[in-house]
C-alpha positions in Angstrom: 20.9 -2.5 22.9 20.0 1.3 20.8 21.3 1.2 17.6 21.0 4.2 15.7 21.3 4.1 11.7 21.6 6.8 9.2 20.6 6.6 5.3 21.5 9.1 2.6 21.7 7.0 -0.3 19.5 9.4 -2.7 17.2 12.4 -1.8 16.2 11.2 2.0 18.6 11.8 5.4 17.3 9.2 7.1 18.3 9.1 11.1 16.1 5.4 13.1 16.8 4.3 16.2 15.8 0.7 17.3 16.4 -1.6 20.8 16.4 -5.3 20.6 14.1 -4.8 16.8 11.5 -2.5 18.5 11.9 0.7 16.1 12.7 4.2 18.8 12.6 6.3 15.9 12.2 7.1 12.4 12.7 10.7 10.9 13.8 12.3 7.7 14.3 15.2 5.6 14.0 14.6 1.9 15.5 17.0 -0.8 12.7 18.5 -3.0 13.5 17.5 -6.5 10.7 19.8 -7.6 10.2 18.9 -11.9 14.1 18.9 -12.4 14.9 15.7 -10.3 18.5 15.6 -8.2 21.4 16.7 -8.9 23.8 15.2 -6.5 25.6 17.7 -5.5 23.0 19.7 -4.4 21.1 17.2 -2.7 24.7 16.3 -0.8 24.2 19.5 0.2 20.6 19.5 1.8 22.2 16.0 3.9 24.6 18.2 5.2 22.7 20.9 6.1 19.8 18.5 7.4 21.9 16.1 9.7 22.4 17.3 13.0 18.6 18.4 13.1 17.5 15.4 11.9 19.6 13.6 14.3 18.5 15.4 17.1 15.3 15.0 16.5 15.1 11.1 16.0 16.8 11.2 19.6 14.2 13.4 21.1 11.8 11.0 19.7 13.5 7.9 21.0 13.5 10.1 24.4 17.6 9.0 24.6 20.7 10.8 24.7 23.6 10.4 21.8 25.8 9.0 25.1 23.1 5.9 25.2 23.8 4.7 21.4 25.6 1.4 21.5 25.9 1.4 18.2 25.7 3.1 14.7 25.1 2.0 11.2 24.8 3.5 8.0 24.0 3.0 4.1 27.5 1.9 2.5 25.4 2.2 -1.0 24.1 1.3 -3.1 23.3 5.0 -3.9 24.6 8.7 -5.4 28.1 9.1 -4.1 28.2 12.2 -2.7 25.1 12.0 -0.9 26.0 8.4 1.1 29.2 10.1 1.5 27.1 12.2 4.3 26.2 9.1 6.3 29.4 7.5 6.2 31.1 10.6 7.5 28.4 11.3 10.2 28.3 7.9 11.5 32.3 7.9 12.0 32.0 11.3 13.4 29.5 9.6 16.0 31.5 6.2 16.7 34.7 8.2 16.9 33.2 10.5 19.6 31.5 7.9 21.9 33.8 4.7 20.8 31.4 2.9 19.4 30.9 0.3 16.7 30.3 0.9 12.9 27.9 -1.4 10.7 28.0 -0.7 7.0 24.7 -1.6 5.6 22.9 -2.7 1.5 20.8 -0.1 0.7 18.4 -3.0 -0.1 18.9 -5.6 2.3 17.7 -2.6 4.6 14.1 -2.6 2.6 14.4 -6.6 2.6 14.7 -7.0 6.2 12.6 -4.3 7.8 10.1 -5.6 5.6 10.4 -9.0 6.6 10.2 -8.5 10.6 7.0 -5.5 10.3 5.3 -7.6 8.0 6.4 -11.4 10.2 7.7 -13.3 7.0 9.9 -16.1 7.3 11.5 -17.2 3.4 9.8 -14.7 1.2 9.8 -14.7 -2.3 11.1 -10.8 -2.6 9.9 -8.5 -5.4 12.4 -5.3 -4.4 11.1 -2.3 -6.6 13.7 1.3 -6.0 15.0 3.9 -8.5 18.2 2.1 -9.0 16.8 -1.6 -8.7 14.2 -3.9 -9.7 14.9 -7.6 -8.5 13.3 -10.9 -7.8 14.5 -12.3 -5.1 14.9 -15.3 -3.0 17.9 -15.9 0.2 20.1 -19.1 0.4 22.8 -20.1 2.4 25.3 -20.8 0.1 28.4 -19.9 -0.8 27.2 -17.8 2.1 23.7 -16.4 3.5 22.4 -13.4 1.4 19.8 -12.6 -0.6 20.4 -14.3 -4.3 19.0 -12.5 -7.4 16.4 -15.0 -9.1 15.9 -11.5 -11.8 16.4 -8.3 -12.7 16.3 -5.2 -15.1 18.2 -5.6 -18.5 18.6 -2.1 -18.3 16.8 0.6 -15.7 14.7 0.6 -12.6 11.4 0.6 -12.5 11.4 3.9 -10.2 13.6 5.7 -12.2 11.4 4.6 -15.8 8.8 6.3 -13.5 10.8 9.3 -12.5 12.3 9.9 -16.4 8.3 9.7 -17.2 7.3 12.4 -14.4 9.9 15.0 -15.7 8.8 15.0 -19.4 5.5 15.4 -18.0 6.6 18.2 -16.6 4.9 16.6 -13.3 5.8 18.2 -10.1 7.0 16.6 -7.6 9.1 14.2 -10.8 8.7 11.4 -9.3 6.6 7.8 -9.6 3.9 9.1 -7.1 3.0 11.6 -9.2 2.9 9.5 -12.3 0.3 6.8 -9.6 -1.7 9.9 -9.2 -2.6 11.1 -13.0 -2.5 7.7 -13.9 -6.0 7.9 -12.1 -9.3 7.7 -14.7 -6.9 7.2 -17.4 -7.1 4.3 -20.4 -5.2 1.9 -21.4 -3.0 2.4 -24.9 -0.8 -0.9 -26.0 2.8 -0.4 -25.1 6.1 -2.8 -25.5 6.2 -5.5 -22.6 9.1 -6.9 -22.3 9.7 -10.2 -20.0 12.2 -12.9 -20.5 12.0 -15.5 -17.5 12.5 -13.4 -14.7 14.0 -10.7 -16.4 12.2 -7.5 -17.5 13.8 -4.3 -19.5 11.9 -1.0 -19.2 13.6 1.3 -22.2 11.4 0.5 -24.6 8.3 1.2 -22.9 9.5 4.3 -21.7 10.5 5.5 -25.0 7.5 4.8 -26.6 5.7 6.8 -23.7 8.0 9.3 -24.3 6.8 9.7 -28.1 3.2 9.6 -26.8 4.0 13.1 -25.0 1.5 15.4 -26.7 -0.9 13.1 -28.7 -2.1 10.8 -26.0 -3.3 12.3 -22.6 -1.0 12.7 -19.6 -4.1 10.2 -18.0 -4.1 8.0 -20.6 0.0 7.4 -20.6 0.6 7.7 -17.0 -1.9 4.6 -16.4 -0.6 2.5 -19.2 2.9 2.9 -18.4 1.8 1.8 -14.6 -0.4 -1.1 -15.8 2.4 -2.5 -18.8 5.3 -2.2 -16.1 3.7 -3.5 -13.1 2.1 -6.4 -14.8 5.9 -7.3 -16.5 6.7 -7.5 -12.6 4.1 -9.4 -11.3 4.3 -11.7 -14.7 8.1 -12.4 -13.7 8.0 -12.7 -9.9 4.5 -15.4 -10.6 7.6 -17.6 -12.6 9.9 -17.2 -10.1 7.3 -18.2 -7.1 6.3 -21.1 -8.6 10.0 -22.2 -9.3 10.8 -21.6 -5.5 7.7 -23.1 -3.9 7.4 -19.8 -2.5 4.4 -19.4 -0.4 4.7 -15.7 0.6 5.3 -12.4 -1.5 8.2 -9.6 0.4 7.1 -6.6 -1.7 10.0 -3.4 -0.5 11.3 -0.5 -1.8 10.2 2.7 -3.3 8.1 1.8 -5.2 6.3 -0.5 -3.2 4.2 2.6 -2.1 2.2 2.6 -4.9 -1.0 0.9 -4.4 -1.9 -0.3 -7.4 1.5 -2.4 -7.8 0.6 -3.4 -4.2 -3.3 -4.4 -5.2 -1.5 -6.7 -8.4 1.1 -8.4 -5.9 -2.0 -9.1 -3.8 -4.0 -10.6 -6.7 -1.0 -13.0 -7.3 -0.7 -13.9 -3.7 -4.2 -14.6 -4.0 -4.1 -16.9 -6.5 -1.6 -19.0 -4.7 -3.0 -19.0 -1.5 0.6 -17.4 -0.1 0.9 -14.2 2.1 1.7 -11.1 0.8 3.4 -8.6 3.2 4.5 -4.8 2.4 5.4 -2.5 4.9 3.9 1.2 5.4 5.0 3.6 3.4 7.4 5.0 6.0 9.7 2.1 5.6 9.6 1.9 1.8 10.4 5.2 1.2 13.9 5.8 2.5 14.4 5.3 5.9 16.8 5.5 8.7 14.6 2.5 10.6 16.1 0.0 8.2 19.5 0.9 8.5 19.4 0.9 12.2 17.5 -2.9 12.2 20.1 -4.1 9.9 23.1 -2.7 11.7 21.4 -4.6 15.0 21.4 -7.5 13.9 25.0 -7.6 12.2 26.6 -5.5 15.5 25.5 -8.9 17.0 26.8 -11.1 15.0 30.2 -8.6 15.7 30.2 -7.5 11.9 31.5 -4.3 12.7 34.1 -2.6 10.3 37.1 -0.2 11.9 36.9 3.5 11.5 39.7 3.5 8.8 37.9 1.2 6.6 34.7 2.5 6.7 33.4 3.4 3.0 31.0 3.8 0.2 30.4 1.9 -2.7 28.1 3.0 -5.2 27.4 -0.6 -7.0 26.7 -2.7 -3.7 24.8 -5.1 -5.1 22.6 -6.9 -2.9 23.4 -10.4 -3.4 27.2 -9.4 -2.5 25.9 -8.7 1.2 26.4 -11.3 3.7 23.2 -11.3 5.5 22.4 -12.2 9.4 19.6 -13.6 11.5 16.5 -15.0 11.0 
């Protein structure tokens, strides 16, 4: 069945369409954060202005009429409240107009599931790294089927840390991809390294790196922050991998677009003769296809929500979301 998925948890309004797991369209419009980062009200305005055009483009790409859509999913959370509401309202409008069912999707589950699907991963250990989240996860079936958190950040997500540094350095755009570009050719500087078991912390690293601005080159700071933060993630993941006897690694989320992190985790996988999976950039960036894919699985299991009960949940933890199918 053709399912449309709407994503608006942060800077992207994304629309995906899937049919029996096949991705027919994955369109988006991104808010330009420039050097200043995201202002929630302005990002939500961008999503409102973009929603109709992105939906129409996705339908054209899929070769479908709106009346052929059989179900709709939207990102319930986690995310920025005013932004999340745009996909919520859009999904409810589509559902009411067409008389179809709605699935409320956890954003993090979307990232994990689309990567499992595209990379043919069966039961991986998961490194989920995005703006607001940095977590090591593993699917378990008790007390219900969900992604259990084995380790996570004590403070801020690695993506937010990189974005914050980009703003301090006045990079344009002020997010992690600019850190990755600036890091090329840099030299390593010792920075705080904080790992406790399978948990990690990034504030000390960010504070020290910020203090070095103007004293060390931007290239050296960015390179050193990347190497330190990603080494912390690799150490924690490797420990979790050994404890769970995992032979697959799923790297997903916005920060998974970073090629240095991909290469470091590929090395961890090679060391343990494990399979490493990381989807193409468009599926690690926030996107509607991942929401549509999870919504299709949910609707096949009758996991839908009545229109009057559709809501948003800014702090919708991944370990509280039911996961359906394989």
